[in-house]
N, C-alpha and C positions, 0 to 999 in steps of 0.2 A: 137882488140882496145875499139870499141865501145860496147863490150859486157860486158869490165871491167868498162865501164862508169856506164854502166844499173846494175851492179851489185853495184857498189859503190853507187849509186845513191838511190838502193832499202833498200841498210843496212842504208844509211844514212837517211832514212824516217824513219825507224822503231826503231831508234836509238832516233829521233826528237819525233816519237809518244810516248817511251817508258820514254823519259822524262816527257812529257806533262801528261801521264797518272799519273806519280808518284807524279807531283806537283799538280795534278787538286784537290785531298784530302784538299793540306793546303789553296790552290787558296778559294775553295768550303767554307771549316770553316769561314776564312779571308773575305769573301763577306758578308754570313750569320754575321758575328760581326761587321761587318762595317753596316748593313742595319740593326740592332738589335738599337746599337747606336743613326743611324738617327730617331728611331722609327718608321722606313719603314717594321713593323712585319712579312705582307705578304711573303716581298722579302726576310726577314730570314728564314723562314719557308719553303720555295719553297728553298733555296741553303744547308739548313740542311737537309731537305729533301731527299735531290738529295745527300748528301752524304752518307746517313745511305741507300738509294739505291742501290750505290754502293757494300754495302757489310761492312761500318766501320760503327764502332760502340764504345763507350767509355762513360763516365760518363757523361764528360763534353758535349756532343754532346747532350744526350737525359737533360741532366739539361738547357742547353741553348734553344732545341725546349722544353721543358717543360715552359720557361719562356715568350717564342715567341709568343705561345700559350697562355699563360694568357692573356700576355700584348694585344693578338688581340679576347679575349673575347671567346674564346674555352677551356670551363674547363675542360670536361673529356680528349680532347687531352692533355693538361697540365697533369690531372692526370696521363693518361697512361704513357705519357715520365717521369715523376717524377719515376712511378713506375719501368720502364724500366732499370731508373737511379739506383734506390735501390736493382736491380737484381744485378748487377756488383756490386755493393759497399754499403750492407745492413747496414752501418752503419755511411754515409754519414751523418752528424748531419744538413749540408745545404738546403740539397736535403730534407730530413725528415721534418725540419722546411716549407719548402714552399709549402710540401705536405700538411702537417697538417694546413697552411693557407688553400689553396686552397678547401681541404675539408670541412671545416667551413664555406666558400660562396655558398656549393652543397646543393640543398635539399635531397642529398642522407644524409648528418651529421645529418640528424633527425635519425638514424636509424644503425649510425655506434656506434660503444661498445669500451670504451675509456678502454685503457687498465691498470691493476692494477699497483701500485707500484711493486710488485712481478713480474709480469711478465714482468714487462720493464727492471728488473734489469736481470731478467734470460737472455731475448735477448740481453741487452748491452754486458755480461760478452761472451754471448755466441759468437759473431762477434766481440771479439777479436783474435781470429784463425780460418784458416779454416777448413774444414773436418779434412784433414790430419793432420794437427798439434795436433788436439785435439783426435785423434784417435790415435799418436802416446805416447802423455801424458799419455792416458788410459793406453795404452799396457804396457807403463814404471811403472805405478802403480800398474798394476796387477800382473807382474812380481815380481818386489819387495814385491806384499803379498806373492806370491808364496815361494819365497828367506825368507823372515820372518816367514811362516809355516815350510820350512824346518830345520831351525836354534831349532824352537820348538821342533821340535820330534827328534833331533839329537844332539843340543848344550849339552855337557856333564856339565855343570852348570846348577843349579837349575832358577838364577839370569838370567842367558843368555835365555835360555827355555820360560823364563816369557815374558823378554821383547821383544823374536821374535816371542810371540803369538799376542801378544797387537801389535806391528810394523805391520803383518801381517795382520788381521783384519783389523786395520787401515786403511792400503793401499788396499785393498780389496775394503773394503767400499769405499775409497776416488775417485775408479777408475770408479764406477758407476755414476758421475757425469760427466768426460772429455768424455766418452761413449754419455753419455745423448747429453752434446753440439754437440757431432760430428754427430749425427745421425738427429740434429735440424738443421745443416749446409748442412748437404747433402739434405736432402728434398731443402732448399734456391736452392741449385748448381746444384743438378740433376734433381729433380723432381717437377722444379718450374712450377705452372701450373694456374698462376694466370691469370685475364682481365677486362677490365675498360668496362662499359655499356655507348655505344655511344648514342644509341637511347634518347632524352628527357625525357621520359616518357615509361614504359612499363611494363606490371601483369608480377610475379612471378607466374608458373604455378604448379600445383599439378604433370601434368604429360606432358609427350612431346607431346603437343597436344593444338592448339588454342582454342578447345572448353572446355577444362577442366577447372576447376577451380581456379579462382587463389588466391594466396596464400597472397600476399600484393602489391603494389605499389614499384616499382625500378624508382629512377630517373639518370638520365644522370650522371656520374664520378662516382658512385659503384663502388667500387672494387669489385672483386667476384672471390673465387675459383673454378678451374671446376674440377670437379669429374667424369662425364662421358660425353658421344656424343652416341648420336643417331638419325641418319636419319633428319641431320639439324638442331636438339636441343642442347644445352649445360642442364647438370644438375651441380649447382652450388650449392654453401656453401657462406651465407653473414655472416658478421663478427660477427653476433649473433648465428653462427650454425643453422640460418634456413636453408632450405633447397627445391631447386625448381627448374622449368626447365624455357629456357630463348631460343629465337629463335638465333640461332647460327649467324649470320649475324647485330645481332642485338649488339655483343660485337667485340673488338678487345683483341686478346691474347698479355699478356706482355713479 
């Protein structure tokens, strides 16, 4: 009888523990929201970071973290979390707007290169679908093109052959666009290697060596693209395609 009670108590305790674990993310998130609305930004940050430490991530979590860090005066961490939100949802206009606002207040904005209208349009269209959607559309157009050329080769009437040729060539040409969009989305979804500089100021070196010649000065909050890593150094590319090396411990990966 005693053993049965012990087993029951053990299972009951495990059940309570599982319920607590399941409710914990919601509680931490709500606690973070409450602290933020009370303008206790340090507490809000600690609650959100605790939630992230448990492996939870979402656009909303990173967006709220970015806002809390911004209100608390830590602009590089604000940029980092906005970038993490955009990693999950690149087309989120609210996050993009807040990120642009913060970047304008950073010294790093002095070397940020504004995207042209053509680039912005390309990226906005690219974000309409994910990699798989663009790839499927590209394949559909490709096979329509093949079908059109087949009609051109085997149709009995000259008008049909002409229409098949035009349709086939057009579809094959158009399939390059969705394949291009698919490649761009794949780079964002699967090969994302962005980082944000956390140090207030540091030189960008020509080689992975503190004694090497500095290319220019980087400021906190600068968004970098990681190209390579060697013994504690990252080879990075700036938004203006300038390439150099920074110590690994001075940046945080998105």
